SERO-4910 file (N, C-alpha, C, O; in steps of 0.05 Angstrom, whole numbers):
BEGIN
 pado doro    nc1    nc2    nc3   cac1   cac2   cac3    cc1    cc2    cc3    oc1    oc2    oc3
  Unk    A   -295    315   -143   -267    323   -144   -252    315   -119   -263    317    -97
  Unk    A   -228    305   -122   -212    298    -99   -202    323    -84   -196    343    -97
  Unk    A   -200    321    -58   -188    342    -43   -158    344    -49   -146    323    -54
  Unk    A   -146    367    -48   -117    369    -50   -104    355    -26   -117    353     -5
  Unk    A    -80    346    -30    -66    331     -9    -66    345     18    -69    333     39
  Unk    A    -62    371     18    -59    386     43    -84    387     59    -84    394     83
  Unk    A   -107    379     47   -132    379     61   -142    350     67   -165    347     76
  Unk    A   -126    331     62   -135    303     64   -127    290     91   -109    299    105
  Unk    A   -143    270     97   -136    251    119   -129    225    105   -145    213     90
  Unk    A   -105    215    110    -94    192     95    -87    170    115    -73    174    135
  Unk    A    -96    145    109    -88    122    125    -68    105    108    -73    101     84
  Unk    A    -47     96    121    -26     80    107    -20     55    123     -9     57    145
  Unk    A    -27     32    112    -18      7    125     10      1    116     19      9     95
  Unk    A     25    -13    133     53    -17    127     68      9    126     85     13    109
  Unk    A     61     27    144     71     55    142     96     61    157    104     84    160
  Unk    A    110     40    168    133     45    185    160     42    170    181     47    182
  Unk    A    159     34    145    184     31    130    178     32    100    155     30     92
  Unk    A    199     35     84    197     33     56    178     53     43    177     76     51
  Unk    A    162     44     24    144     61      9    123     73     28    116     97     25
  Unk    A    113     58     47     93     68     66    103     91     82     90    112     85
  Unk    A    127     88     94    139    110    110    145    134     92    140    157    100
  Unk    A    156    129     68    162    152     50    137    167     43    137    192     41
  Unk    A    114    153     39     89    166     32     78    182     56     68    204     53
  Unk    A     80    170     80     71    184    104     86    210    108     74    231    114
  Unk    A    112    209    106    128    233    109    122    254     88    119    278     95
  Unk    A    120    246     63    115    265     41     87    277     44     84    301     40
  Unk    A     67    261     50     40    271     52     38    291     75     25    312     73
  Unk    A     50    284     98     49    302    121     64    328    116     55    349    125
  Unk    A     86    327    101    101    351     95     83    370     78     86    394     79
  Unk    A     65    358     62     48    374     45     22    383     60      5    397     48
  Unk    A     20    375     85     -3    385    101    -24    365    107    -43    371    122
  Unk    A    -22    340     97    -42    320    103    -40    311    132    -18    312    144
  Unk    A    -62    302    143    -63    288    169    -61    258    164    -77    248    148
  Unk    A    -43    245    177    -36    218    169    -40    199    193    -32    205    216
  Unk    A    -52    176    187    -53    154    206    -35    132    196    -40    120    175
  Unk    A    -14    126    211      6    106    204      0     80    218     -4     79    243
  Unk    A     -2     58    203     -9     32    214     15     13    211     28     13    190
  Unk    A     21     -2    232     42    -22    231     40    -41    254     23    -38    271
  Unk    A     57    -62    253     56    -82    275     75    -76    298     72    -88    319
  Unk    A     94    -59    293    116    -54    312    113    -28    326    114     -7    314
  Unk    A    109    -29    352    105     -5    368    128     15    366    124     39    363
  Unk    A    153      4    368    176     21    366    178     36    340    184     59    339
  Unk    A    173     21    318    174     33    291    152     54    288    156     74    275
  Unk    A    128     48    299    106     67    297    113     93    312    109    115    302
  Unk    A    124     90    336    132    114    351    153    130    336    152    155    335
  Unk    A    172    116    324    193    130    309    182    145    285    190    167    279
  Unk    A    163    132    271    151    145    247    135    169    254    138    190    242
  Unk    A    118    167    275    102    190    283    120    212    294    115    236    288
  Unk    A    140    205    309    158    225    320    172    241    297    175    265    298
  Unk    A    181    227    276    194    240    253    174    258    238    182    280    230
  Unk    A    150    249    234    130    265    221    125    291    237    124    313    225
  Unk    A    121    288    262    116    312    279    140    330    281    137    354    282
  Unk    A    164    318    280    189    335    281    190    352    256    201    375    257
  Unk    A    179    343    234    179    358    209    155    377    207    151    389    186
  Unk    A    140    378    228    117    396    229     91    384    220     71    399    217
  Unk    A     90    358    215     65    345    206     48    336    228     55    336    252
  Unk    A     23    327    221      4    316    240      0    286    235     -6    279    212
  Unk    A      4    270    256      2    241    251     -6    227    277      0    236    299
  Unk    A    -18    204    274    -22    185    296    -12    158    287    -12    152    263
  Unk    A     -3    142    306      6    115    300    -13     95    312    -20     97    336
  Unk    A    -21     75    297    -40     55    306    -29     27    301    -24     20    278
  Unk    A    -25     12    322    -14    -15    319    -37    -33    310    -57    -36    324
  Unk    A    -33    -46    288    -54    -64    277    -41    -83    257    -20    -78    246
  Unk    A    -54   -106    254    -46   -127    235    -66   -129    213    -90   -133    218
  Unk    A    -57   -126    188    -76   -125    165    -90   -152    161   -110   -153    148
  Unk    A    -79   -174    172    -92   -200    169   -116   -203    187   -130   -223    185
  Unk    A   -121   -183    205   -144   -185    223   -163   -162    215   -157   -139    218
  Unk    A   -187   -170    206   -207   -150    198   -214   -132    221   -218   -108    217
  Unk    A   -217   -143    245   -224   -126    268   -203   -104    273   -210    -82    281
  Unk    A   -178   -110    268   -157    -90    270   -160    -68    250   -156    -44    255
  Unk    A   -169    -75    225   -173    -55    204   -197    -38    211   -197    -14    206
  Unk    A   -218    -50    222   -241    -34    230   -233    -14    252   -242      9    253
  Unk    A   -216    -24    271   -207     -6    292   -190     16    281   -191     39    291
  Unk    A   -173     10    262   -156     30    249   -173     52    236   -167     76    239
  Unk    A   -194     44    222   -212     63    209   -226     80    230   -227    104    228
  Unk    A   -236     67    251   -251     81    272   -234    101    287   -243    124    292
  Unk    A   -210     93    294   -192    111    309   -183    135    292   -180    157    302
  Unk    A   -180    130    266   -173    152    248   -195    173    246   -191    197    248
  Unk    A   -220    163    243   -243    181    242   -247    196    268   -253    220    267
  Unk    A   -243    183    290   -245    197    316   -224    218    319   -229    240    331
  Unk    A   -200    213    309   -178    232    312   -180    255    292   -175    278    299
  Unk    A   -188    249    267   -187    270    246   -213    276    232   -214    293    215
  Unk    A   -235    261    239   -261    268    228   -270    253    204   -294    250    199
  Unk    A   -252    242    188   -260    227    164   -235    213    153   -213    215    164
  Unk    A   -239    199    130   -216    187    115   -220    194     86   -241    188     74
  Unk    A   -200    206     74   -201    214     46   -187    194     28   -196    189      5
  Unk    A   -165    183     37   -149    164     22   -140    141     40   -129    146     62
  Unk    A   -144    117     31   -135     93     45   -114     79     28   -120     72      5
  Unk    A    -90     76     38    -68     64     22    -62     36     33    -51     34     55
  Unk    A    -69     15     19    -62    -12     26    -34    -18     17    -29    -23     -7
  Unk    A    -15    -17     35     13    -19     28     28    -43     40     49    -51     30
  Unk    A     18    -54     63     32    -75     77     38    -98     58     20   -107     44
  Unk    A     62   -108     59     69   -131     42     95   -144     51    112   -132     63
  Unk    A     97   -170     46    120   -186     53    127   -205     29    110   -209     11
  Unk    A    151   -217     30    157   -237     10    176   -257     23    187   -252     45
  Unk    A    180   -280     10    200   -300     18    213   -311     -7    199   -315    -27
  Unk    A    239   -315     -6    254   -324    -29    259   -354    -27    274   -363     -9
  Unk    A    247   -369    -45    251   -398    -46    237   -408    -71    219   -395    -82
  Unk    A    246   -431    -81    230   -445   -101    204   -455    -88    203   -458    -64
  Unk    A    184   -459   -104    158   -468    -92    161   -495    -77    148   -499    -57
  Unk    A    178   -513    -88    181   -538    -74    195   -536    -47    191   -553    -30
  Unk    A    210   -514    -43    224   -510    -18    208   -492      1    214   -492     25
  Unk    A    188   -478     -9    172   -460      7    151   -476     22    136   -491     10
  Unk    A    150   -473     49    129   -487     64    102   -476     58     99   -452     51
  Unk    A     81   -492     60     54   -483     55     46   -462     77     30   -444     71
  Unk    A     57   -465    100     51   -445    121     62   -418    113     47   -398    116
  Unk    A     86   -416    102     97   -391     93     82   -380     69     77   -356     67
  Unk    A     74   -398     51     59   -390     27     32   -377     36     25   -356     25
  Unk    A     18   -390     54     -8   -379     64     -4   -352     78    -21   -334     75
  Unk    A     18   -349     92     23   -324    106     28   -301     86     18   -279     91
  Unk    A     42   -306     64     47   -286     44     20   -277     32     15   -253     29
  Unk    A      3   -296     26    -24   -290     14    -40   -275     35    -55   -256     27
  Unk    A    -39   -283     60    -55   -270     81    -48   -240     83    -66   -223     85
  Unk    A    -23   -234     82    -14   -206     85    -18   -190     59    -31   -169     59
  Unk    A     -8   -201     37     -8   -186     12    -35   -183     -2    -41   -163    -15
  Unk    A    -52   -204      2    -78   -203    -12   -101   -201      8   -117   -181      6
  Unk    A   -104   -220     27   -126   -218     46   -124   -192     62   -144   -180     69
  Unk    A    -99   -184     69    -96   -159     83   -107   -135     69   -118   -117     81
  Unk    A   -105   -135     42   -116   -113     27   -147   -115     25   -160    -94     25
  Unk    A   -157   -139     24   -186   -142     26   -197   -132     52   -217   -118     53
  Unk    A   -183   -139     74   -192   -129    101   -191    -99    102   -210    -86    112
  Unk    A   -170    -87     92   -167    -58     92   -189    -45     76   -202    -25     85
  Unk    A   -194    -55     52   -215    -44     35   -243    -46     48   -259    -28     46
  Unk    A   -248    -69     60   -274    -74     72   -279    -54     94   -302    -43     97
  Unk    A   -258    -48    110   -261    -29    132   -262      0    121   -275     17    133
  Unk    A   -248      5     99   -246     33     90   -269     42     72   -276     66     73
  Unk    A   -280     25     56   -299     33     36   -323     50     46   -330     69     33
  Unk    A   -336     42     68   -358     59     78   -349     88     84   -364    107     78
  Unk    A   -325     92     94   -315    118    100   -307    133     74   -312    157     72
  Unk    A   -295    119     55   -287    131     30   -312    139     14   -311    158     -1
  Unk    A   -334    123     16   -358    130      2   -369    157     12   -378    174     -4
  Unk    A   -368    161     38   -378    187     49   -360    210     41   -370    232     36
  Unk    A   -334    206     38   -316    228     32   -310    230      2   -296    248     -7
  Unk    A   -322    211    -14   -316    209    -43   -286    207    -47   -274    221    -63
  Unk    A   -274    188    -32   -245    186    -30   -233    166    -49   -245    157    -68
  Unk    A   -208    158    -42   -192    141    -59   -182    117    -44   -173    119    -21
  Unk    A   -184     93    -56   -171     69    -46   -147     63    -64   -151     59    -88
  Unk    A   -124     63    -53    -99     59    -68    -86     33    -58    -80     31    -35
  Unk    A    -82     15    -76    -70    -11    -70    -43    -14    -82    -40    -10   -106
  Unk    A    -23    -21    -66      4    -24    -76      7    -53    -85      8    -72    -68
  Unk    A      9    -57   -111     13    -83   -122     42    -87   -130     60    -82   -114
  Unk    A     47    -95   -155     74   -100   -164     73   -104   -194     52   -111   -206
  Unk    A     96   -100   -207     98   -107   -235     94   -137   -238     87   -146   -260
  Unk    A     98   -152   -217     94   -181   -218     64   -189   -218     58   -213   -218
  Unk    A     46   -169   -217     18   -175   -221     13   -183   -250     -8   -195   -256
  Unk    A     31   -176   -268     28   -182   -296     45   -206   -305     41   -217   -327
  Unk    A     65   -213   -289     83   -234   -297     96   -247   -272    107   -233   -255
  Unk    A     94   -274   -270    106   -288   -247    136   -288   -249    147   -288   -270
  Unk    A    149   -288   -225    178   -287   -223    188   -311   -208    177   -318   -187
  Unk    A    208   -325   -218    220   -348   -203    231   -339   -176    240   -316   -173
  Unk    A    229   -357   -157    238   -352   -129    218   -335   -114    221   -330    -90
  Unk    A    197   -325   -127    176   -309   -114    149   -318   -125    132   -301   -131
  Unk    A    144   -344   -128    120   -353   -141     95   -345   -126     76   -336   -138
  Unk    A     95   -348    -99     70   -342    -84     67   -312    -81     44   -302    -82
  Unk    A     89   -297    -78     87   -268    -79     75   -259   -105     56   -242   -105
  Unk    A     84   -269   -127     73   -262   -153     43   -269   -154     27   -254   -165
  Unk    A     36   -293   -144      8   -301   -144     -9   -282   -127    -32   -275   -135
  Unk    A      1   -272   -105    -14   -254    -88    -20   -228   -103    -41   -215    -99
  Unk    A      0   -219   -119     -4   -194   -134    -22   -198   -158    -37   -180   -165
  Unk    A    -21   -222   -170    -41   -228   -191    -69   -228   -180    -87   -217   -192
  Unk    A    -73   -240   -157    -99   -240   -144   -109   -212   -138   -132   -206   -142
  Unk    A    -91   -195   -129    -98   -168   -123   -109   -153   -147   -129   -139   -146
  Unk    A    -95   -157   -170   -104   -144   -195   -131   -153   -203   -148   -137   -211
  Unk    A   -136   -180   -202   -162   -191   -210   -184   -180   -193   -206   -173   -203
  Unk    A   -180   -179   -167   -200   -168   -148   -206   -139   -154   -229   -131   -154
  Unk    A   -185   -123   -159   -189    -94   -164   -204    -90   -189   -222    -72   -190
  Unk    A   -198   -105   -210   -213   -102   -236   -243   -106   -231   -259    -91   -242
  Unk    A   -250   -127   -216   -278   -132   -210   -290   -111   -192   -313   -103   -195
  Unk    A   -275   -103   -171   -285    -83   -152   -293    -57   -166   -313    -45   -160
  Unk    A   -276    -48   -184   -282    -23   -198   -310    -25   -212   -325     -6   -211
  Unk    A   -315    -47   -225   -340    -50   -240   -364    -50   -220   -385    -39   -226
  Unk    A   -360    -64   -198   -382    -65   -178   -388    -37   -166   -411    -30   -162
  Unk    A   -367    -22   -160   -371      5   -149   -384     23   -170   -402     39   -163
  Unk    A   -376     20   -195   -389     36   -216   -418     29   -219   -435     47   -222
  Unk    A   -424      3   -218   -452     -6   -221   -469      5   -198   -492     12   -203
  Unk    A   -459      6   -174   -473     16   -151   -471     46   -147   -482     57   -128
  Unk    A   -457     59   -166   -453     88   -165   -440     97   -138   -448    118   -127
  Unk    A   -421     81   -129   -406     88   -105   -382    105   -113   -365     95   -128
  Unk    A   -380    129   -105   -360    148   -115   -332    145   -102   -321    164    -90
  Unk    A   -321    121   -104   -294    116    -94   -275    110   -117   -281     92   -133
  Unk    A   -253    124   -118   -233    120   -139   -214     97   -129   -205     97   -106
  Unk    A   -208     79   -148   -191     56   -140   -167     55   -159   -170     55   -183
  Unk    A   -143     55   -147   -118     56   -163   -101     32   -155    -98     26   -131
  Unk    A    -90     19   -175    -70     -2   -170    -43      9   -178    -39     16   -201
  Unk    A    -24     10   -159      3     18   -165     20     -7   -169     20    -25   -153
  Unk    A     36     -7   -191     52    -30   -198     82    -22   -198     93    -16   -220
  Unk    A     95    -23   -175    123    -16   -175    140    -37   -188    134    -61   -187
  Unk    A    162    -29   -201    183    -47   -210    200    -53   -185    190    -50   -162
  Unk    A    225    -62   -188    242    -67   -165    249    -41   -152    261    -23   -165
  Unk    A    242    -38   -127    246    -13   -112    265    -18    -88    263    -38    -75
  Unk    A    283      0    -84    303     -2    -62    290      4    -35    294     26    -24
  Unk    A    276    -15    -24    264    -13      3    275    -35     21    289    -53     11
  Unk    A    269    -34     47    278    -56     65    265    -83     60    272   -102     74
  Unk    A    246    -85     41    232   -110     36    251   -134     33    246   -155     45
  Unk    A    272   -130     18    290   -152     11    307   -161     35    311   -185     40
  Unk    A    317   -142     50    333   -148     73    317   -161     96    327   -176    112
  Unk    A    291   -154     97    274   -165    118    259   -190    110    245   -202    126
  Unk    A    263   -199     85    249   -222     75    261   -248     85    285   -250     91
  Unk    A    244   -268     88    254   -295     94    266   -307     68    256   -301     46
  Unk    A    288   -322     71    300   -333     47    309   -362     52    319   -369     74
  Unk    A    305   -379     33    314   -406     33    339   -410     14    348   -432      9
  Unk    A    349   -387      4    371   -388    -15    398   -391     -3    418   -397    -16
  Unk    A    400   -386     23    426   -386     36    441   -360     34    463   -358     44
  Unk    A    430   -341     19    443   -315     15    422   -293     19    397   -298     17
  Unk    A    431   -269     23    413   -246     24    403   -240     -4    418   -237    -23
  Unk    A    376   -239     -8    365   -233    -34    367   -204    -40    371   -187    -22
  Unk    A    364   -197    -65    365   -169    -73    344   -164    -95    335   -183   -108
  Unk    A    337   -138   -100    320   -132   -123    334   -135   -149    358   -129   -151
  Unk    A    320   -145   -169    332   -148   -196    337   -120   -208    319   -103   -207
  Unk    A    360   -116   -220    366    -90   -232    348    -87   -257    341   -107   -270
  Unk    A    341    -62   -265    347    -37   -251    330    -33   -226    307    -42   -224
  Unk    A    341    -19   -206    329    -14   -181    322     15   -179    338     32   -187
  Unk    A    298     21   -169    288     49   -170    285     60   -141    282     46   -122
  Unk    A    286     86   -140    283    102   -115    254     99   -105    235    102   -120
  Unk    A    250     93    -79    223     92    -68    207    117    -72    182    115    -74
  Unk    A    219    140    -74    204    165    -76    190    167   -103    172    183   -106
  Unk    A    199    151   -123    184    150   -148    156    138   -144    137    148   -155
  Unk    A    155    118   -126    129    106   -120    112    126   -103     88    128   -107
  Unk    A    125    139    -84    112    159    -67     98    180    -84     75    187    -80
  Unk    A    112    190   -104    100    210   -122     76    199   -137     56    213   -140
  Unk    A     78    174   -146     55    162   -160     31    159   -141      8    163   -150
  Unk    A     36    151   -116     14    148    -97      0    174    -91    -24    176    -92
  Unk    A     15    195    -86      3    221    -80    -11    233   -104    -31    247   -101
  Unk    A     -1    227   -128    -15    236   -152    -42    222   -154    -62    234   -162
  Unk    A    -42    196   -148    -68    181   -149    -87    191   -127   -111    192   -132
  Unk    A    -76    198   -104    -93    207    -82   -107    233    -88   -129    238    -78
  Unk    A    -95    249   -105   -107    275   -111   -119    277   -139   -127    298   -148
  Unk    A   -119    254   -153   -130    253   -180   -148    229   -185   -160    219   -166
  Unk    A   -149    221   -210   -165    197   -217   -149    180   -236   -150    183   -260
  Unk    A   -134    161   -224   -115    145   -239   -123    116   -236   -130    107   -214
  Unk    A   -122    101   -257   -130     73   -256   -107     55   -248   -105     47   -224
  Unk    A    -88     49   -266    -65     32   -260    -40     48   -266    -39     62   -286
  Unk    A    -20     45   -249      5     60   -253     29     42   -250     33     30   -229
  Unk    A     45     39   -271     70     26   -269     91     46   -259     90     69   -268
  Unk    A    108     38   -241    130     56   -232    156     42   -240    163     21   -230
  Unk    A    171     55   -258    195     44   -268    191     30   -295    172     15   -298
  Unk    A    208     37   -314    205     26   -341    208     -4   -343    197    -16   -361
  Unk    A    224    -16   -326    229    -45   -328    204    -61   -323    199    -81   -337
  Unk    A    188    -52   -304    162    -66   -299    143    -64   -322    129    -83   -329
  Unk    A    142    -40   -334    125    -36   -357    134    -53   -381    118    -65   -395
  Unk    A    161    -54   -385    172    -71   -406    165   -100   -402    159   -114   -421
  Unk    A    167   -109   -377    160   -137   -370    131   -143   -377    125   -164   -388
  Unk    A    113   -124   -371     85   -128   -376     80   -129   -406     64   -145   -416
  Unk    A     93   -111   -421     89   -111   -450    100   -136   -462     87   -149   -479
  Unk    A    123   -145   -453    135   -169   -464    118   -194   -458    116   -211   -475
  Unk    A    105   -194   -435     88   -217   -429     64   -218   -447     55   -240   -455
  Unk    A     53   -195   -455     30   -194   -473     38   -202   -502     23   -215   -516
  Unk    A     62   -193   -510     70   -197   -538     81   -225   -543     73   -238   -561
  Unk    A    100   -233   -526    113   -259   -530    122   -271   -503    146   -267   -496
  Unk    A    105   -284   -489    113   -295   -462    136   -315   -464    150   -318   -444
  Unk    A    139   -329   -487    160   -348   -489    188   -335   -487    207   -346   -476
  Unk    A    190   -311   -499    216   -297   -498    221   -288   -469    244   -289   -459
  Unk    A    200   -279   -455    203   -271   -427    211   -295   -410    228   -293   -392
  Unk    A    200   -318   -416    209   -343   -403    239   -347   -405    252   -353   -386
  Unk    A    249   -344   -430    277   -349   -434    295   -329   -419    316   -336   -409
  Unk    A    286   -304   -419    302   -284   -405    302   -289   -375    323   -288   -362
  Unk    A    279   -295   -364    277   -300   -335    288   -326   -326    294   -330   -302
  Unk    A    291   -345   -345    303   -371   -338    331   -367   -326    339   -382   -308
  Unk    A    345   -348   -337    372   -342   -326    372   -319   -307    380   -321   -283
  Unk    A    363   -296   -317    364   -271   -302    346   -271   -277    353   -259   -257
  Unk    A    324   -285   -278    306   -286   -256    316   -301   -232    308   -296   -209
  Unk    A    336   -319   -236    349   -333   -214    374   -318   -205    377   -311   -181
  Unk    A    392   -313   -223    417   -300   -216    413   -271   -207    428   -262   -189
  Unk    A    394   -257   -218    390   -229   -211    381   -223   -183    384   -201   -174
  Unk    A    371   -244   -169    362   -240   -142    383   -246   -121    379   -242    -97
  Unk    A    407   -254   -130    427   -264   -111    448   -243   -105    458   -229   -122
  Unk    A    455   -240    -79    479   -226    -71    500   -246    -62    496   -271    -64
  Unk    A    523   -237    -53    544   -255    -43    544   -256    -13    562   -268     -1
  Unk    A    525   -244      0    524   -243     29    507   -267     39    484   -270     32
  Unk    A    518   -283     57    503   -306     67    480   -297     85    483   -277    100
  Unk    A    458   -312     84    436   -307    103    421   -333    107    413   -346     88
  Unk    A    419   -341    132    406   -367    138    376   -365    137    364   -343    139
  Unk    A    363   -387    132    334   -388    132    323   -383    160    299   -376    164
  Unk    A    340   -385    181    331   -379    208    337   -351    217    332   -343    240
  Unk    A    349   -335    199    355   -307    206    329   -291    209    308   -299    200
  Unk    A    332   -269    223    308   -252    228    295   -243    202    308   -236    183
  Unk    A    268   -244    202    253   -236    179    225   -226    189    218   -230    212
  Unk    A    210   -213    171    185   -201    180    160   -216    171    138   -205    170
  Unk    A    163   -242    165    141   -257    155    119   -261    176     95   -259    170
  Unk    A    127   -266    201    107   -271    222    108   -250    244     88   -247    259
  Unk    A    130   -236    246    132   -215    267    150   -193    257    166   -198    238
  Unk    A    149   -169    268    166   -148    258    196   -155    260    204   -168    279
  Unk    A    211   -147    240    239   -152    239    254   -126    245    245   -105    235
  Unk    A    275   -127    260    290   -102    266    317   -102    252    337    -93    263
  Unk    A    317   -112    227    342   -114    212    348    -88    197    368    -74    203
  Unk    A    331    -80    179    334    -55    164    308    -39    165    287    -50    160
  Unk    A    310    -14    172    286      3    173    291     28    156    312     31    144
  Unk    A    272     46    156    275     71    140    261     68    113    248     47    108
  Unk    A    264     88     97    251     88     71    267     71     51    255     56     35
  Unk    A    293     75     51    310     62     31    321     35     42    324     32     66
  Unk    A    327     17     23    340     -8     30    370     -6     28    382     16     30
  Unk    A    383    -29     24    412    -31     25    425    -29     -3    449    -33     -6
  Unk    A    409    -23    -23    420    -24    -50    420      3    -64    414      6    -88
  Unk    A    428     23    -48    428     51    -58    448     55    -81    444     73    -97
  Unk    A    469     39    -82    489     43   -104    477     37   -131    486     47   -151
  Unk    A    456     20   -131    443     13   -157    418     30   -162    404     26   -183
  Unk    A    411     48   -145    385     62   -145    383     83   -168    401    100   -170
  Unk    A    362     80   -183    356    100   -204    335    120   -193    314    111   -183
  Unk    A    341    145   -195    322    165   -184    302    175   -205    283    189   -199
  Unk    A    307    168   -230    290    177   -252    285    154   -271    301    135   -273
  Unk    A    264    156   -286    257    136   -307    245    151   -331    227    167   -328
  Unk    A    257    146   -354    247    159   -378    217    152   -383    201    169   -390
  Unk    A    211    126   -378    183    118   -381    165    134   -363    143    143   -371
  Unk    A    174    138   -337    158    152   -318    153    181   -327    131    192   -325
  Unk    A    174    194   -337    172    221   -346    152    224   -368    135    242   -369
  Unk    A    153    205   -387    135    206   -410    106    200   -402     87    212   -411
  Unk    A    103    180   -384     77    171   -375     62    191   -358     38    192   -359
  Unk    A     77    207   -343     64    225   -324     63    254   -333     50    270   -320
  Unk    A     78    261   -354     78    289   -363     70    290   -393     87    284   -410
  Unk    A     46    296   -399     37    296   -427     54    313   -445     58    306   -469
  Unk    A     64    336   -435     80    353   -452    106    340   -460    116    343   -483
  Unk    A    118    325   -441    143    310   -448    136    289   -469    151    285   -488
  Unk    A    114    274   -465    106    254   -484    102    266   -511    110    255   -532
  Unk    A     89    290   -512     84    303   -538    111    311   -551    114    309   -575
  Unk    A    129    320   -534    156    328   -544    171    304   -556    184    306   -576
  Unk    A    169    281   -542    182    257   -552    170    249   -579    185    243   -598
  Unk    A    143    249   -581    130    241   -606    138    261   -628    144    253   -651
  Unk    A    137    287   -622    145    307   -642    173    303   -651    179    306   -675
  Unk    A    191    296   -632    219    292   -639    222    268   -658    238    269   -677
  Unk    A    207    246   -652    209    223   -669    198    229   -697    210    221   -717
  Unk    A    175    243   -698    164    250   -724    183    268   -740    187    264   -764
  Unk    A    195    287   -727    214    305   -740    238    290   -750    248    295   -772
  Unk    A    248    270   -734    271    255   -742    265    238   -767    281    236   -786
  Unk    A    240    226   -767    232    210   -790    230    228   -815    238    220   -837
  Unk    A    218    252   -811    214    270   -834    241    278   -846    245    278   -870
  Unk    A    260    285   -828    287    293   -837    301    270   -852    315    275   -872
  Unk    A    298    246   -841    310    223   -855    299    218   -882    313    211   -901
  Unk    A    273    223   -886    260    220   -912    269    241   -931    273    236   -954
  Unk    A    273    266   -920    283    288   -937    311    282   -947    318    290   -969
  Unk    A    327    269   -930    355    263   -938    355    242   -959    372    242   -977
  Unk    A    336    223   -957    335    201   -977    324    210  -1004    332    199  -1024
  Unk    A    306    230  -1004    293    238  -1028    312    248  -1050    309    238  -1073
  Unk    A    331    266  -1045    349    275  -1066    366    252  -1077    372    251  -1101
  Unk    A    373    232  -1060    388    209  -1070    371    193  -1089    381    185  -1110
  Unk    A    345    189  -1082    328    174  -1100    324    188  -1127    324    176  -1148
  Unk    A    321    215  -1125    317    231  -1150    342    230  -1167    341    231  -1191
  Unk    A    366    230  -1154    391    231  -1169    396    206  -1184    412    205  -1203
  Unk    A    383    184  -1176    387    159  -1191    378    162  -1220    391    150  -1238
  Unk    A    357    177  -1225    347    180  -1253    358    205  -1267    353    209  -1290
  Unk    A    373    222  -1252    383    247  -1264    408    241  -1281    425    225  -1273
  Unk    A    411    255  -1304    435    252  -1320    459    263  -1305    457    282  -1289
  Unk    A    482    252  -1310    506    262  -1296    530    251  -1310    528    236  -1329
  Unk    A    554    259  -1301    578    250  -1313    582    220  -1310    574    208  -1290
  Unk    A    594    207  -1330    599    179  -1329    626    175  -1315    647    186  -1322
  Unk    A    625    158  -1294    649    152  -1279    659    125  -1287    645    105  -1284
  Unk    A    683    123  -1297    694     98  -1306    712     87  -1285    729    102  -1274
  Unk    A    709     62  -1279    726     48  -1259    746     30  -1273    740     18  -1294
  Unk    A    769     27  -1260    788      8  -1271    778    -20  -1265    760    -24  -1249
  Unk    A    790    -41  -1277    782    -68  -1272    786    -75  -1243    769    -89  -1231
  Unk    A    808    -65  -1231    813    -71  -1202    791    -59  -1185    782    -71  -1166
  Unk    A    783    -34  -1190    762    -20  -1175    735    -33  -1179    719    -36  -1160
  Unk    A    731    -42  -1204    705    -56  -1210    703    -82  -1194    682    -88  -1183
  Unk    A    725    -97  -1192    725   -122  -1177    721   -117  -1147    707   -132  -1134
  Unk    A    732    -95  -1137    729    -88  -1109    701    -82  -1101    692    -88  -1079
  Unk    A    685    -70  -1119    658    -61  -1113    637    -82  -1120    613    -78  -1116
  Unk    A    645   -105  -1132    626   -125  -1139    629   -150  -1122    614   -170  -1126
***
């Protein structure tokens, strides 16, 4: 059985902004002891200071997920500070907006190093500790693990790779009877600083494709996985719809994304390819949990409500069944009346012509 959140020690990579920071704050408010990992000393100090201001317990550890030695040090310092690790959240991630022909191979390799190799490094360092605590490894993927997106080809590839690795890892852990729960979180477009901090070759500031969801929806999914036993979790109905569409008819998804996948990423604000971004070093453009697209932010998702609350799902199914039953009851008297005797209604020639 997983420990309740208030009794856990949680490590979060990429914990100084966006989903990572939101998770650190929420977990600490519920009583967890949190180790926040990031590349930026100032952002780490700010995150830890805010957690402690709210009454939580936290340490900040400067580390780079692309370096395995840094991840081992992150695990070791956490255990020395708090005694163990119950949940490790691989959250660090970056992206760059460009067509593949315009994206340099150096930038492509850097995206893979952070988004995929970084998660391998984190897991390698965390698993021995999680085995002892019977803990959870939670990996933040993307809805794009199921479907590639134009202008984010390598980002999509890194998330595809993550899913394939996790599928195999689960089987290996089960075979070896290693009691570690592994969850893949697949967010849809989330309003975090990811987009404002991304490198872009488009000449404009990129944006998340609508609909855009509140980061706290992902935070709730992460904490639910940390205290339960969850396999894969989509956050936001659009990502789930994209995954279903890809399985049913990828050609239709191709046609939709041919237009929307390019235009939907564009704002009207110029941004140079030389502008500050977080691909190789911390960017000080936008910080905090939320990004710049709050006007488009959805705080709720019908899919999420149905997927995470069985009673709501049961209510929806019951409502559909009742609606179908009522519609059949309304049709039945009409069908029976067709054979029943009744008065003969005679129409004039003009009325007959109108109805034929």
